[in-house]
C-alpha positions in Angstrom: 5.1 20.5 -3.7 3.6 22.5 -6.6 2.2 21.1 -9.8 -0.4 21.6 -12.5 -2.5 19.8 -15.0 -1.5 19.4 -18.7 -3.3 22.6 -19.8 -2.5 24.6 -16.7 -6.1 25.4 -15.7 -5.6 23.6 -12.3 -2.6 24.2 -10.0 -2.1 22.1 -6.9 0.1 23.1 -4.0 0.5 20.7 -1.0 2.8 19.4 1.6 3.9 15.8 1.4 2.3 13.7 4.1 5.5 11.7 4.2 7.9 14.7 4.6 10.8 15.0 4.5 11.0 11.9 2.2 8.0 12.1 -0.1 7.1 9.0 -2.0 4.9 8.0 -4.9 3.0 4.7 -4.6 1.2 2.6 -7.2 -2.3 1.2 -7.1 -3.1 -1.7 -9.3 -6.9 -2.0 -8.5 -9.2 -2.3 -11.5 -10.6 1.2 -11.1 -7.2 2.8 -11.1 -6.1 0.8 -14.0 -9.2 1.7 -16.0 -8.9 5.4 -14.9 -5.2 5.7 -15.9 -4.6 2.8 -18.3 -2.1 1.4 -15.9 -1.3 1.7 -12.2 -2.2 5.1 -10.6 0.9 6.7 -9.2 0.0 8.9 -6.3 1.6 10.8 -3.5 -0.1 11.3 -0.1 -0.5 15.0 0.6 -1.7 17.4 3.3 -2.6 21.1 3.3 -3.8 20.8 -0.3 -4.6 24.0 -2.0 -6.3 23.9 -5.4 -6.3 26.9 -7.8 -8.7 26.7 -10.7 -11.4 24.7 -8.9 -13.9 25.7 -11.6 -12.0 23.4 -13.9 -12.0 20.4 -11.5 -14.6 17.6 -12.0 -15.1 15.1 -9.3 -16.5 11.6 -9.7 -17.8 9.5 -6.8 -16.0 6.3 -7.7 -17.1 4.5 -4.5 -19.0 5.1 -1.3 -15.7 6.1 0.4 -13.8 8.0 -2.3 -13.9 10.6 -5.1 -11.6 10.9 -8.0 -10.9 14.3 -9.7 -9.7 15.4 -13.1 -9.3 18.6 -15.1 -12.4 19.0 -17.2 -10.4 20.8 -19.9 -7.5 18.4 -20.5 -8.5 15.3 -18.5 -5.4 15.2 -16.3 -5.9 13.0 -13.2 -5.7 15.2 -10.2 -6.5 13.2 -7.0 -8.1 10.4 -5.2 -9.9 11.8 -2.1 -10.6 9.3 0.8 -13.8 10.8 2.2 -13.5 9.3 5.8 -10.3 11.1 6.5 -10.2 13.7 3.8 -6.8 12.3 2.8 -5.6 13.3 -0.7 -3.7 11.0 -2.9 -2.4 13.4 -5.6 -1.4 12.2 -9.0 2.4 12.1 -9.0 2.4 13.2 -12.6 1.3 16.7 -11.5 4.7 17.4 -10.0 7.2 17.4 -12.9 9.6 19.9 -11.5 11.5 19.2 -8.2 9.7 15.9 -7.7 12.1 13.7 -5.7 9.8 10.8 -4.9 10.8 7.4 -3.7 8.8 4.5 -5.1 8.0 2.5 -2.0 4.6 0.7 -2.1 2.3 -1.1 -4.5 -1.2 -1.8 -3.4 -3.8 -4.2 -4.8 -0.8 -6.2 -6.0 -3.0 -9.3 -6.5 -5.0 -7.4 -9.1 -2.0 -6.4 -11.2 -2.0 -8.0 -14.6 0.9 -10.1 -15.7 1.9 -7.9 -18.6 3.9 -5.4 -16.6 6.1 -5.4 -13.6 8.4 -2.9 -11.9 12.1 -3.5 -11.1 12.1 -1.4 -7.9 11.9 -3.4 -4.7 8.7 -2.2 -3.0 6.4 -3.1 -0.2 3.3 -4.8 -1.6 -0.2 -5.2 -0.3 -3.0 -7.3 -1.5 -6.6 -6.1 -1.8 -7.5 -7.8 1.5 -4.6 -6.2 3.2 -5.5 -2.7 1.9 -9.2 -3.1 2.9 -8.2 -4.2 6.4 -5.7 -1.3 6.7 -8.5 1.1 5.9 -11.0 -0.6 8.2 -13.2 -2.2 5.6 -14.5 -5.8 5.6 -13.2 -8.1 2.9 -16.4 -7.6 0.8 -15.5 -3.9 0.6 -18.0 -2.6 3.1 
């Protein structure tokens, strides 16, 4: 997969962690919704290569993750899970040749009522997500 931010200052090349069938998933947590004005659509990636790192700004959004964006155009680039160094790349980076399947919605219990997707997806609540990542229900 190869994609870039809106202004082209940052280019991302990566392998899908779910090859040969890459998917984009949606997160409905309050931070993702505030960050992207809706759910954050991301694809899990490995072997991530970033060109234009001088244009990347990272924000420590929690004790366990960082979010990054292009400092020139504001494009969301990734969510980086610190414990495993797993990248969740913004699906919007990959406009050409993006053949994602929409498979999972997380923090479904935090999704506001004013939107819904027609696609049948696997859904996970906040408690299920925290348990899957090894965190206690209080987020620690």
